N, C-alpha and C positions, 0 to 999 in steps of 0.2 A: 414568686410565690412558692414554687417547688423547692427552691434552695432554702427558703426560710423554714418551710415545714421540716426539711431534713435536719436543719440546725437544731430545732426544738426537739425533734425525735431522737437525736443522737446526744443531746446535752444531758449529762447525768444529773445536774442540779435541777434542771427543768423537770426531768422525769420524776425525781424524788419529791419535788414540790407538788406536782400533780397527784402522785400516789398518796401523799400525806393528806392532801385536800379531799380526795375521794374517801379515804379511810375515816376522816373527820366527819364527812357528810353521812357516811354509813352509821357511825356512832350516834350522830344527831338524830337520825331517823329511828334508831333503836331506843334512844332515850325518850323521844316524843311518844313512841308507842307504849311507853310505861313498862317496857321489858316483858309485856304480856305476849308479844309476838317475837319470835327469835329471828334475828337478822344476821346471826353469826356466819352463815354461809356467804353473805355478801362480802365479809372481810376476806374470805378465801378467794372469792372471785376476783376481787381487786388485786390481791397479792399475786394470783396466778397470771392475771392479765399483764401486769408489769414485769413479772419474772420471765415472761416469754419474749420481752424486748431483748434483741440480741446485743444491745449496747449496754445493758445493765451489768452491775458488778456485784460480787459477793457482799461487799459492805452495804450496798444499797438494800439488798435483800434482807439482811439482818436488821437494818434500821426500820424497814417497812414492817417486818414481823414484830419487832419490839413495840413500835408505835401502835400497831393494830391491837396488840395484847393489852397495852396500857389503856387505850380507848375503851376496849371491851370491859376491862376491870373497872374503870371509872363509871361506866354505865351500870354495871352490876351493883357497885357500892352506893350509887346515888338512886337506885331504883327502890321501889317499895317491896321488892321480893324478900321473902322470909327464908333464911337459911338455917339449918339445924346447928351450924357451927360458923363462927366468924372466919374460920380458916377456908371454908368452901369456896368463896369467890377467888381467893388466891390460888387454890388448887385448880379451879377452872381456868384461871389465867395461865398457869403453867402448862396445863394440857393444851390449851389453845395455842400457846407459843410453840410448843413442840410440833403440833400438827401443822401450824403455819410454816414453820421452818422446813419440815419434811416436804410438804406440797410445793412450796416455793422453789426449793432446790431441785425437786423432781421436774418442775416446769423449766427451770433454768437449764438443767442438763439436756432436756429435749430441745430447747432453743439453740444451745451450743452445738448439738449434733446436727441440727437442721442447718445451722450456719456453715459448719464444716462441709456438709453435703452439698450445699449450694456453691461453695468455693471450689470443691472438687469437680462439680458438674461444669462450672465455668471453665476450669482448667482443661477438662476433657474436651469441651466444645472447641476451645482454642487449639488444642492438639489435633482434633479431628479436622478442623478447618485447614491447618497447616499440612496435614496428611493429604487432604484432598487437593490442595494446591500442588504438592509434590507429584502426586499421581497424575494430575492433569497436565502439568508441564512435561513430565517424563513421557507420558503417552503421546502427547502432541509432537514431541521431538522424534519419537520412534516411528510415528505413522508415515512420515515422508519416505525414509529409506525402505521400509517394508513395502510400501506402495510401488516404489520404483523397481524393487527386485521382482515383484509380481508382474508388473507391466513388461519389464525387459524379458522375463522368462516366457511370457505369452507371445512376444514378438519372435523369439528365437526358436520356440518349439516347432512351428510349422516348417521352418527352413532347415531343421536339423535332420540329416540323413542317417547319421550314425546311431544305431539302436541303443548302445550303451550311454552315449551322451544324451540322447533323448530321455532315457530313463532318469538320469541325473537332473535334467532340466525339469521334468515332471515333479520330481521330489522337491526341487527348489521352489517351484511354483506352488505346490500344495502347502509346503511349510510356511512360505511367505504369506499365503492366503490365510492360513490358520492364525498366524501371528498378527496379521492385520485385523482379523476379527476380534482377537483378544484385546488389542490396543483400542479398537473402537468401543468395545464393551467397557474397558477401564475408563475411557473418556466419558462414557455415559454415566458410569457409577460416580465419577468425580463431580459431574454436573448435577446429578440428582441429589447427592448427599450435601452438596454445597448450596442447594436451593436455587440453582441457576437453570433449572429445566424450564425453558420458555416455549410455549406452544404457539405455532403459527396456524391458527384455526381458519380454515377456508371451506367453502361449500363445494362439494364435488360429488360425482356419481360414485357411490360406494361400491355398487356391483361391478362397474367397469374397472374401478381401482383394484378390487380383489382379483378379477380375472387377469389383469396385467401382472400382478404379483405371482399368481399361480403359474402363469405361462413361463415366467422366468425360472421358477423353481422346478418346473417339470423336467428341465434339462438335467438338474441334479438328481431328481427322483428316477430318471431314466437309467442312470448307472446301476440301479438296483432293480430295474424293471418294475418300478412302482408307478401306478397310475393315480393321478390326482383328479378327483371328481368334484365339480362345483355345483352346488344346489342353492337356488335362491327363490324367494317367494314371489318376486315380481321381476319386471324387466329393467326397472330403473328406480334408483333410490338416491335422492339428493340429501347428503348428510354433511354436517359441519364437523370437521376433524382435522388434525395435523397429519398430513399425508406422510411426511418423513418418519415421524415417530410411530404411527400406526403400522406403516410398512415394516418398521423394525420389529414390532410385536408379532406380526403375522409371519415374518421371516424366521424369527426365533422358534415360533410354534411349529411352523412347517418343517424346518430343518430337524427339530426334535422328533417330529412324527416320522420323517424319513429315516432318521438315524436309528430309531428303535423299532422300525417295521422290518418285517422279513422280506426277502426277495419275492418278486412276483405277487405282491399284495396291493392293497388299495388304501389311499388316504382320502377321506371325504371332508370337504370344506362346505359348511352350510351356513347361510345367512337368512335370518327371519326376523319379523317384528314381533316383539313380546312385551306387553305392559309398558307401552310408550318408550321402548328402548330397542335398539338393534342388537340382536344376539348373533354372535359369530362363533361357530363351533368347528373345531378341527379334530377329526376322529380318525384314529388308526386302529389297526388290528395287530399291534406289536406285542412286546414282552410285558407291558403293564408295569405298574408301580405298587409296591407293598403299601397297604393302607396306613400302617404306622409311620411311614415316611412322607406321606402327603402333606402333613401339617407343616413341615419345615421346607417344603419344596420351593417356596417363593422367597426364601432368605438368600442373602448374598453368600457365595462360595459354598453352597450346599449341594451335595450330590447324593443320588440314591444308589441302592445296591443293584438296580437294573443296569444291564450292560448293553451298549449298542450292538446291533447285529453284525456289523462289518468292521468293528474295531475303531469306530470314529472317536474323536477326542471331544471333551467338554471341560468347561472351567467353572461351572456353577454360577454364572453371572446372568445368563440370558433371561431366565424366568423372573428373577428379582427385578431386573430392569423393566420387563413387561408389566409387572405389577405396579411399579411407580408411574409408568406412562399411562396406563389405564386409569389409575387413581387420579392423575392430573386431568383426565378427561371426564371425571366424575362418573366413571364406570366401575364395573366389578369384574374380576377375573377369578377363575377357579378351575378345578379339575375333578373328573370322575375316572377312576381306573380300577381294573382288576388284573391281577397277575396272570399272564399267559392269555389274556383276552383282549388287551388293548387299553387305550386311554382316550378320553375326550377332554380336550382343553377348550375352554369357552371364555368369552369376555363380552361385556355389554358396553354400548355407547349410547348416550342420551339421544333420543329422536327429536331433532330440531325441526326438520322440514322434509316432508315426504311428498314427491310428485306422484300423481296417479300413473299407474302402469299403462303403457301403450297397448299391450296385449294382456288379456285376463286369463292366461293359461295357468294351470297349476304348476307345481314345482318343476323347474326345468333343470335338466342335468347336462352340464357341459364337460366333456372330457378334453383334457389338454395333453 
C-alpha cells in the first residue's frame, strides 16, 4: 500500500490529472454559484498545493496555471455578470494567470529549497553517524593502553625509591589518568550522539549511593584540603536510577566543584525531596561562572573563562554528558553561579518509590 501511494505521489501524469480535476471542480462550483460568490482563491490554493509537491516540474506548473486561467475565463464568459467592456474578462484572465504563475513558482521554489535542505540534513546525519563510529572505535582502542599505563604506574610508584624516578612515574600516572578520562568521555559522547545510551534502571538506596561516591572523591578533595559535606532529608531513599551513569554525573560535578574551589574550603552535597522529584545539589565556594557564559555551559566542547584554582585541565565534555544522562532519566539539570562567590549545580530525578525513614531527625550532615 505504501509503495503504491508513493508511485502515485511521484508520478507526474497522475499529479497533473488530479490537479486538473481539482481545478475543474473549483470552476464547476464557481459556475453553479452564478459567479455571485468569488471562488478565485480556490484556484490559487489548488495551484499552491500541487506546486509544493517536490516531484512536480516547471512544465506541469505552467499547464496547471494555464488551465486554471482558462477555466476561470470560461466561468466569467458563461456567467450573467455584466462587464463595462468585452475586454474585461480577458484582462482578468491575464492578471489571474500572472498571479497564478508567480504564486505557483514561489511555492515551487520553497518546495525545492526544502527538498535540498532535507537532502543536506540526511547527508549530515550520515556523516555524523560515521563520525561517531570513528570516535567510538578510536576511543575504545585507546582505552586499553591508557588503562594499562595507569595500572602499571600505580604498581611501580610505591616500590620506587629514587625521588626523580618517582616524580616521572607520578607524571606518567597523572597523564594516563587524564587521558583515560578523556577517552571515557569521548566514548560517552559517541554513544549519546549515536542514540545508543541505554540505561540499566535499578532500585537502590540513593543516600547510601551518594555517600559512597563522596567517600571516594574525598581523597581527591583532600589534596586541596577541601572537605565534602553531605546533607540529606532522611536516612534512606529507595530510588530507581542507573547507578553507573548517575555516578558519572556526580563524579563530573564533584570534580568540577573541587577543581574550581580554593584550598581549605568546603563543598556541600545536598539531597532533598521536592515536587515528587529528588533534588541533588552540589554547592561550592569557588571562583564562579560569568552569567553570560552559563547558557552555553552544557554544550559539547564548551569552556568558560573561569580558571581552575590549581591549574587542573578540562575538555568541555563532562557537563554536556551530564545533561544527556539526566535527560535520559527524565530529569532536569541546571546551575546557579556568581563570580567569586561559587556555583550550585543541581539535577532532579523522578521520585518512583520512597521508603519511610528509620529515624525522623532533621537534616543530617556527614563529613567524609
